[in-house]
Legacy VTK file of the C-alpha trace (Angstrom):
# vtk DataFile Version 3.0
C-alpha trace
ASCII
DATASET POLYDATA
POINTS 112 float
29.991 49.917 136.778
30.874 46.690 134.984
34.270 45.328 134.964
35.745 42.057 133.434
38.349 40.106 135.501
40.290 38.106 133.182
42.230 35.161 134.711
45.705 34.569 133.146
47.484 31.371 133.767
51.102 31.394 133.504
53.272 28.439 132.417
54.707 28.050 135.812
51.179 28.233 137.471
49.951 25.465 135.259
53.089 23.175 136.011
52.732 23.777 139.720
49.011 22.855 139.393
49.810 19.856 137.288
52.265 18.667 140.014
49.890 19.005 142.691
48.542 15.604 144.617
45.017 15.059 143.889
43.959 16.406 147.313
46.028 19.503 146.906
44.488 20.171 143.569
41.055 19.630 144.651
41.688 22.163 147.960
42.929 24.841 145.211
39.660 24.173 143.242
37.633 24.618 146.367
39.317 27.912 147.209
38.184 29.329 143.758
34.678 27.815 144.087
34.717 29.602 147.418
35.903 32.930 145.955
32.893 32.575 143.513
30.590 31.949 146.419
31.767 34.779 148.403
31.435 37.468 145.657
28.407 35.963 144.028
26.257 38.964 144.566
28.604 41.009 142.518
29.663 38.626 139.792
26.912 38.796 136.693
28.660 36.104 134.643
31.657 33.820 134.743
33.398 31.170 133.068
36.076 29.050 132.320
37.632 28.956 128.816
38.762 25.466 127.033
42.663 25.260 126.404
44.460 27.325 123.988
44.864 24.601 121.456
40.977 24.322 121.014
40.750 28.058 119.660
39.853 29.003 116.311
41.303 32.358 115.052
39.886 34.544 112.383
42.078 37.285 110.849
40.373 40.006 108.746
42.771 42.263 106.847
40.916 43.166 103.912
39.965 40.555 101.363
38.962 36.989 102.611
39.040 36.344 106.108
41.856 33.770 107.181
40.722 31.089 109.698
43.130 29.038 111.491
43.240 26.454 114.113
44.717 27.341 117.560
45.312 30.783 119.434
46.045 33.821 117.642
49.364 34.127 119.576
51.505 31.300 121.322
52.406 32.824 124.703
53.521 32.064 127.906
50.162 33.479 129.783
46.948 32.623 128.386
43.560 33.744 129.780
41.789 30.835 131.282
38.560 32.363 132.612
36.848 35.504 133.206
34.230 37.038 135.579
32.141 39.911 134.832
31.246 42.221 137.981
28.656 44.764 138.858
30.371 47.014 141.116
30.610 50.581 142.606
34.314 51.502 140.921
37.475 50.191 140.010
38.789 50.104 143.537
36.033 47.658 144.590
36.967 45.520 141.279
40.777 45.659 142.481
39.606 44.602 146.025
37.800 41.577 144.653
40.944 40.679 142.476
43.277 40.785 145.395
41.573 37.996 147.009
41.604 35.883 143.816
43.119 32.514 145.053
44.174 30.952 141.750
45.972 32.239 138.474
48.620 34.742 139.302
47.922 37.414 136.620
44.421 39.262 136.671
43.548 41.812 133.983
40.933 44.232 134.805
38.959 46.023 132.331
35.761 48.152 132.219
32.973 47.110 129.985
31.778 49.880 127.947
LINES 1 113
112 0 1 2 3 4 5 6 7 8 9 10 11 12 13 14 15 16 17 18 19 20 21 22 23 24 25 26 27 28 29 30 31 32 33 34 35 36 37 38 39 40 41 42 43 44 45 46 47 48 49 50 51 52 53 54 55 56 57 58 59 60 61 62 63 64 65 66 67 68 69 70 71 72 73 74 75 76 77 78 79 80 81 82 83 84 85 86 87 88 89 90 91 92 93 94 95 96 97 98 99 100 101 102 103 104 105 106 107 108 109 110 111
C-alpha cells in the first residue's frame, strides 16, 4: 500500500530550530538524513516544501478562479515536507512515522 507522511512544523518547533547553535542544527539535519537513509527502500519519493509565504493559492468556487499570494490558511502548523511510502499496511507506515526525528506532527494518509 502507498501512504504519504506529511511532516508538520509547529511554531514552537520552528522557534526551537532557529534558536539552536549551528552545530546542534546540523546534528538535527543529520538525524533527518539518517532517517531517510534508513527507510530508503520503502520511500518512493520525498520532498521539502518552500516556506508558506511562497505559496500561491487558487480558489475555485464558481465563476473565475481567484488567485492570491500566500497560503490558503494562516496557521500555527505548516506542512513542511512529505514522504511517499510503499509499505505493507498502515501499521508499517505508523512504525516508520514513530521514528521521525524532526517535526512534532505527522499526518499519514493512504494514496488512492
